[in-house]
C-alpha positions as a Markdown table, in Angstrom:
| # | Residue | x | y | z |
|---|---|---|---|---|
| 1 | Unk | 0.0 | 0.0 | 0.0 |
| 2 | Unk | 1.3 | 3.4 | -0.9 |
| 3 | Unk | 0.3 | 5.2 | 2.3 |
| 4 | Unk | 0.8 | 8.8 | 0.9 |
| 5 | Unk | -1.5 | 7.9 | -2.0 |
| 6 | Unk | -4.2 | 6.4 | 0.2 |
| 7 | Unk | -4.0 | 9.3 | 2.6 |
| 8 | Unk | -4.5 | 11.7 | -0.3 |
| 9 | Unk | -7.5 | 9.7 | -1.5 |
| 10 | Unk | -8.9 | 9.6 | 2.0 |
| 11 | Unk | -8.5 | 13.4 | 2.4 |
| 12 | Unk | -10.3 | 14.0 | -0.9 |
| 13 | Unk | -13.1 | 11.5 | -0.7 |
| 14 | Unk | -13.9 | 11.5 | 3.0 |
| 15 | Unk | -13.1 | 15.1 | 4.0 |
| 16 | Unk | -13.0 | 17.7 | 1.2 |
| 17 | Unk | -15.8 | 15.9 | -0.8 |
| 18 | Unk | -17.6 | 14.5 | 2.2 |
| 19 | Unk | -21.3 | 13.5 | 1.9 |
| 20 | Unk | -23.9 | 14.0 | 4.7 |
| 21 | Unk | -24.1 | 11.1 | 7.0 |
| 22 | Unk | -27.8 | 11.2 | 7.9 |
| 23 | Unk | -31.2 | 12.7 | 7.3 |
| 24 | Unk | -31.5 | 16.4 | 8.1 |
| 25 | Unk | -27.7 | 16.8 | 7.8 |
| 26 | Unk | -25.9 | 18.9 | 5.2 |
| 27 | Unk | -22.2 | 19.4 | 4.2 |
| 28 | Unk | -21.2 | 22.9 | 3.4 |
| 29 | Unk | -18.1 | 24.7 | 2.2 |
| 30 | Unk | -17.2 | 28.0 | 3.9 |
| 31 | Unk | -14.1 | 29.3 | 2.2 |
| 32 | Unk | -11.4 | 26.8 | 3.0 |
| 33 | Unk | -13.5 | 24.9 | 5.5 |
| 34 | Unk | -15.8 | 22.0 | 5.0 |
| 35 | Unk | -18.3 | 21.4 | 7.8 |
| 36 | Unk | -21.3 | 19.2 | 8.5 |
| 37 | Unk | -24.3 | 20.7 | 10.3 |
| 38 | Unk | -27.5 | 19.0 | 11.4 |
| 39 | Unk | -29.7 | 18.4 | 14.4 |
| 40 | Unk | -28.2 | 18.4 | 17.9 |
| 41 | Unk | -28.0 | 14.5 | 18.0 |
| 42 | Unk | -26.1 | 14.4 | 14.7 |
| 43 | Unk | -22.3 | 14.8 | 14.4 |
| 44 | Unk | -21.7 | 18.6 | 13.9 |
| 45 | Unk | -18.3 | 19.8 | 13.0 |
| 46 | Unk | -15.4 | 20.6 | 10.7 |
| 47 | Unk | -14.3 | 17.8 | 8.4 |
| 48 | Unk | -11.6 | 19.5 | 6.5 |
| 49 | Unk | -9.7 | 22.8 | 6.3 |
| 50 | Unk | -7.1 | 24.2 | 4.0 |
| 51 | Unk | -5.9 | 27.1 | 6.0 |
| 52 | Unk | -2.8 | 29.2 | 6.2 |
| 53 | Unk | -1.3 | 31.3 | 9.1 |
| 54 | Unk | -2.9 | 34.5 | 7.9 |
| 55 | Unk | -6.5 | 33.3 | 7.6 |
| 56 | Unk | -6.7 | 30.5 | 10.3 |
| 57 | Unk | -7.9 | 32.6 | 13.2 |
| 58 | Unk | -10.7 | 34.3 | 11.2 |
| 59 | Unk | -11.8 | 30.9 | 9.8 |
| 60 | Unk | -12.0 | 29.4 | 13.3 |
| 61 | Unk | -13.9 | 32.4 | 14.6 |
| 62 | Unk | -16.5 | 32.0 | 11.7 |
| 63 | Unk | -17.1 | 28.4 | 12.7 |
| 64 | Unk | -17.5 | 29.2 | 16.3 |
| 65 | Unk | -20.0 | 31.9 | 15.4 |
| 66 | Unk | -21.9 | 29.7 | 12.9 |
| 67 | Unk | -22.4 | 26.8 | 15.3 |
| 68 | Unk | -22.9 | 29.1 | 18.3 |
| 69 | Unk | -25.8 | 30.9 | 16.6 |
| 70 | Unk | -27.5 | 27.6 | 16.2 |
| 71 | Unk | -26.8 | 26.5 | 19.8 |
| 72 | Unk | -24.8 | 23.5 | 18.7 |
| 73 | Unk | -21.8 | 21.8 | 20.3 |
| 74 | Unk | -19.4 | 21.0 | 17.5 |
| 75 | Unk | -16.1 | 19.2 | 16.8 |
| 76 | Unk | -13.1 | 20.4 | 14.8 |
| 77 | Unk | -11.6 | 17.1 | 13.6 |
| 78 | Unk | -8.0 | 18.0 | 13.3 |
| 79 | Unk | -5.5 | 15.7 | 11.5 |
| 80 | Unk | -1.8 | 15.7 | 12.2 |
| 81 | Unk | -0.9 | 16.8 | 8.6 |
| 82 | Unk | -3.4 | 19.7 | 8.6 |
| 83 | Unk | -2.1 | 23.3 | 8.3 |
| 84 | Unk | -1.1 | 25.6 | 9.7 |
| 85 | Unk | 1.2 | 23.7 | 12.0 |
| 86 | Unk | -0.1 | 25.5 | 15.1 |
| 87 | Unk | -3.8 | 25.1 | 14.3 |
| 88 | Unk | -4.2 | 23.0 | 17.5 |
| 89 | Unk | -2.9 | 25.9 | 19.6 |
| 90 | Unk | -5.3 | 28.3 | 17.8 |
| 91 | Unk | -8.2 | 26.0 | 18.5 |
| 92 | Unk | -7.4 | 25.8 | 22.2 |
| 93 | Unk | -7.1 | 29.6 | 22.3 |
| 94 | Unk | -10.6 | 29.8 | 20.8 |
| 95 | Unk | -12.1 | 27.8 | 23.6 |
| 96 | Unk | -11.9 | 24.3 | 22.2 |
| 97 | Unk | -11.1 | 21.3 | 24.4 |
| 98 | Unk | -8.9 | 18.5 | 23.0 |
| 99 | Unk | -10.0 | 14.9 | 23.4 |
| 100 | Unk | -7.7 | 11.9 | 23.1 |
| 101 | Unk | -5.9 | 11.5 | 19.8 |
| 102 | Unk | -6.7 | 8.4 | 17.6 |
| 103 | Unk | -4.7 | 6.8 | 14.8 |
| 104 | Unk | -6.3 | 6.7 | 11.4 |
| 105 | Unk | -5.7 | 3.2 | 10.1 |
| 106 | Unk | -6.6 | 1.6 | 6.8 |
| 107 | Unk | -6.6 | -1.9 | 5.3 |
| 108 | Unk | -7.2 | -3.1 | 1.8 |
| 109 | Unk | -10.4 | -5.2 | 2.1 |
| 110 | Unk | -9.0 | -7.8 | -0.3 |
| 111 | Unk | -6.0 | -8.4 | 2.1 |
| 112 | Unk | -8.0 | -9.1 | 5.2 |
| 113 | Unk | -8.8 | -12.5 | 6.7 |
| 114 | Unk | -12.6 | -12.6 | 6.6 |
| 115 | Unk | -12.9 | -16.2 | 7.8 |
| 116 | Unk | -12.6 | -15.3 | 11.5 |
| 117 | Unk | -15.6 | -16.5 | 13.5 |
| 118 | Unk | -16.8 | -15.6 | 17.0 |
| 119 | Unk | -16.1 | -18.0 | 19.9 |
| 120 | Unk | -18.3 | -21.0 | 20.5 |
| 121 | Unk | -21.8 | -20.0 | 21.8 |
| 122 | Unk | -21.7 | -16.5 | 20.3 |
| 123 | Unk | -23.5 | -15.5 | 17.1 |
| 124 | Unk | -23.3 | -12.3 | 15.1 |
| 125 | Unk | -26.7 | -10.7 | 14.4 |
| 126 | Unk | -27.4 | -7.7 | 12.2 |
| 127 | Unk | -29.4 | -4.9 | 13.9 |
| 128 | Unk | -32.6 | -4.3 | 11.9 |
| 129 | Unk | -35.1 | -2.9 | 14.4 |
| 130 | Unk | -35.6 | -0.6 | 17.4 |
| 131 | Unk | -35.0 | -3.4 | 19.9 |
| 132 | Unk | -31.7 | -4.2 | 18.3 |
| 133 | Unk | -30.7 | -0.5 | 18.4 |
| 134 | Unk | -31.5 | -0.4 | 22.1 |
| 135 | Unk | -29.4 | -3.5 | 22.7 |
| 136 | Unk | -26.5 | -2.0 | 20.8 |
| 137 | Unk | -26.7 | 1.2 | 22.8 |
| 138 | Unk | -26.7 | -0.7 | 26.1 |
| 139 | Unk | -23.6 | -2.6 | 25.0 |
| 140 | Unk | -21.8 | 0.6 | 24.2 |
| 141 | Unk | -22.7 | 2.2 | 27.5 |
| 142 | Unk | -21.4 | -0.9 | 29.3 |
| 143 | Unk | -18.3 | -1.1 | 27.1 |
| 144 | Unk | -17.3 | 2.6 | 27.1 |
| 145 | Unk | -18.9 | 4.0 | 30.2 |
| 146 | Unk | -20.5 | 6.9 | 28.3 |
| 147 | Unk | -24.0 | 7.9 | 27.3 |
| 148 | Unk | -25.3 | 6.4 | 24.0 |
| 149 | Unk | -28.2 | 8.8 | 23.6 |
| 150 | Unk | -26.8 | 10.4 | 20.4 |
| 151 | Unk | -25.9 | 7.0 | 18.9 |
| 152 | Unk | -29.3 | 5.6 | 19.7 |
| 153 | Unk | -31.1 | 8.5 | 18.0 |
| 154 | Unk | -28.7 | 8.4 | 15.1 |
| 155 | Unk | -29.3 | 4.7 | 14.4 |
| 156 | Unk | -33.0 | 4.8 | 15.0 |
| 157 | Unk | -33.5 | 7.4 | 12.2 |
| 158 | Unk | -31.3 | 5.4 | 9.9 |
| 159 | Unk | -32.8 | 1.9 | 10.3 |
| 160 | Unk | -34.0 | 1.9 | 6.7 |
| 161 | Unk | -30.7 | 3.3 | 5.4 |
| 162 | Unk | -28.6 | 0.4 | 4.0 |
| 163 | Unk | -25.4 | 2.4 | 4.2 |
| 164 | Unk | -25.3 | 1.8 | 8.0 |
| 165 | Unk | -24.8 | -1.8 | 9.0 |
| 166 | Unk | -24.9 | -2.3 | 12.8 |
| 167 | Unk | -24.2 | -5.7 | 14.3 |
| 168 | Unk | -24.4 | -7.4 | 17.7 |
| 169 | Unk | -22.5 | -10.3 | 19.1 |
| 170 | Unk | -25.0 | -12.3 | 21.2 |
| 171 | Unk | -24.1 | -15.0 | 23.7 |
| 172 | Unk | -27.3 | -17.0 | 24.4 |
| 173 | Unk | -29.8 | -14.2 | 24.7 |
| 174 | Unk | -27.3 | -11.6 | 26.0 |
| 175 | Unk | -25.7 | -9.0 | 23.7 |
| 176 | Unk | -22.0 | -8.8 | 24.7 |
| 177 | Unk | -20.4 | -6.8 | 21.9 |
| 178 | Unk | -21.5 | -4.4 | 19.2 |
| 179 | Unk | -20.2 | -2.4 | 16.3 |
| 180 | Unk | -21.3 | -0.8 | 13.0 |
| 181 | Unk | -20.1 | -0.4 | 9.4 |
| 182 | Unk | -20.6 | 2.9 | 7.7 |
| 183 | Unk | -20.7 | 2.6 | 3.9 |
| 184 | Unk | -19.9 | 5.8 | 2.0 |
| 185 | Unk | -21.3 | 5.6 | -1.6 |
| 186 | Unk | -19.2 | 7.0 | -4.3 |
| 187 | Unk | -16.0 | 6.5 | -2.3 |
| 188 | Unk | -13.4 | 3.7 | -1.9 |
| 189 | Unk | -13.8 | 3.6 | 1.9 |
| 190 | Unk | -16.1 | 1.9 | 4.4 |
| 191 | Unk | -15.7 | 3.0 | 8.1 |
| 192 | Unk | -15.5 | 0.8 | 11.2 |
| 193 | Unk | -17.1 | 2.3 | 14.2 |
| 194 | Unk | -17.7 | 1.0 | 17.7 |
| 195 | Unk | -16.3 | -2.4 | 18.4 |
| 196 | Unk | -17.1 | -2.3 | 22.1 |
| 197 | Unk | -17.3 | -5.4 | 24.3 |
| 198 | Unk | -18.8 | -5.6 | 27.8 |
| 199 | Unk | -16.5 | -6.5 | 30.7 |
| 200 | Unk | -16.2 | -10.2 | 31.2 |
| 201 | Unk | -16.2 | -10.9 | 27.4 |
| 202 | Unk | -13.0 | -9.1 | 26.4 |
| 203 | Unk | -10.0 | -11.0 | 25.1 |
| 204 | Unk | -12.0 | -13.7 | 23.5 |
| 205 | Unk | -11.7 | -12.6 | 19.9 |
| 206 | Unk | -15.0 | -10.8 | 19.5 |
| 207 | Unk | -13.3 | -7.6 | 18.2 |
| 208 | Unk | -11.6 | -9.6 | 15.4 |
| 209 | Unk | -14.7 | -11.5 | 14.6 |
| 210 | Unk | -16.7 | -8.2 | 14.2 |
| 211 | Unk | -14.0 | -6.8 | 11.9 |
| 212 | Unk | -14.1 | -9.9 | 9.7 |
| 213 | Unk | -17.9 | -9.8 | 9.5 |
| 214 | Unk | -17.9 | -6.2 | 8.5 |
| 215 | Unk | -15.1 | -6.8 | 6.0 |
| 216 | Unk | -17.2 | -9.4 | 4.3 |
| 217 | Unk | -20.1 | -6.9 | 4.0 |
| 218 | Unk | -17.7 | -4.2 | 2.6 |
| 219 | Unk | -16.3 | -6.7 | 0.1 |
| 220 | Unk | -19.7 | -7.7 | -1.1 |
| 221 | Unk | -20.6 | -4.0 | -1.6 |
| 222 | Unk | -17.5 | -3.3 | -3.6 |
| 223 | Unk | -15.4 | -1.2 | -1.2 |
| 224 | Unk | -11.6 | -1.2 | -1.5 |
| 225 | Unk | -10.6 | -0.1 | 2.0 |
| 226 | Unk | -11.7 | -0.3 | 5.6 |
| 227 | Unk | -10.9 | 2.8 | 7.7 |
| 228 | Unk | -10.9 | 3.1 | 11.5 |
| 229 | Unk | -10.0 | 5.8 | 14.0 |
| 230 | Unk | -8.2 | 3.5 | 16.4 |
| 231 | Unk | -7.6 | 4.0 | 20.1 |
| 232 | Unk | -4.4 | 2.9 | 21.8 |
| 233 | Unk | -6.3 | -0.2 | 22.9 |
| 234 | Unk | -7.4 | -1.3 | 19.4 |
| 235 | Unk | -4.3 | -0.2 | 17.5 |
| 236 | Unk | -2.1 | -3.2 | 18.3 |
| 237 | Unk | -5.0 | -5.6 | 17.3 |
| 238 | Unk | -5.5 | -3.7 | 14.0 |
| 239 | Unk | -1.8 | -3.8 | 13.2 |
| 240 | Unk | -1.8 | -7.5 | 13.7 |
| 241 | Unk | -4.7 | -7.8 | 11.3 |
| 242 | Unk | -2.9 | -5.9 | 8.5 |
| 243 | Unk | -4.1 | -2.3 | 9.1 |
| 244 | Unk | -1.7 | 0.5 | 8.3 |
| 245 | Unk | -1.5 | 3.8 | 10.2 |
| 246 | Unk | -1.9 | 6.8 | 7.9 |
| 247 | Unk | -2.0 | 9.8 | 10.3 |
| 248 | Unk | -3.5 | 10.7 | 13.7 |
| 249 | Unk | -6.6 | 12.7 | 14.4 |
| 250 | Unk | -7.7 | 14.6 | 17.5 |
| 251 | Unk | -11.2 | 15.9 | 18.2 |
| 252 | Unk | -11.3 | 19.5 | 19.4 |
| 253 | Unk | -14.7 | 20.1 | 20.9 |
| 254 | Unk | -16.4 | 23.4 | 21.6 |
| 255 | Unk | -19.6 | 23.6 | 23.7 |
């Protein structure tokens, strides 16, 4: 894999030319900034910017004003190769708070082992109804210790949208792990999100099985790459599966 080439493709398709990721959401260009805006439960924020030192502060101020007038918390999704080099400092000075950095990792779908199965007694079940969404949200709250209200609302309004593929790992009648695949029509990338497992079920191969399941779906739908924003916990597993780090990304959030 030519990492520079894939990163350039990712920047173009998934950031500069991004498509809305749900109903009631729009992607807009404001000068050298591409942003997504929608209802409060949607992801609101800056996807891409092509700024220089002279215009960066004014561009940041415009986004703060734009989202503030709408009463929306928003995220500036900053990547390590974004410019100017001190953009992170400028965001902090404008009242943003940095969340933990993640590693943008990509694998060619054709190179992945898609034959990985879950452990005995566990089955993988696609989420297709409101009850499934509720189970997925509960798993995420147990796995990550954070509220899943926004995720629940997001998935409920997209149940009929075949570009979002949520999946549960179920042991007996108990959901023990969950994840989703976001398909991005017109691009080469499908995104891996979630991958949370409840305490007591970690270390049994569920994360790998969920990646393989989603890779099979992406392959069947004709996608070339799987992309994931990896935490420090998932990065070693993904490296072992053949994912390659492209860059890092840090969410800068402003209330």
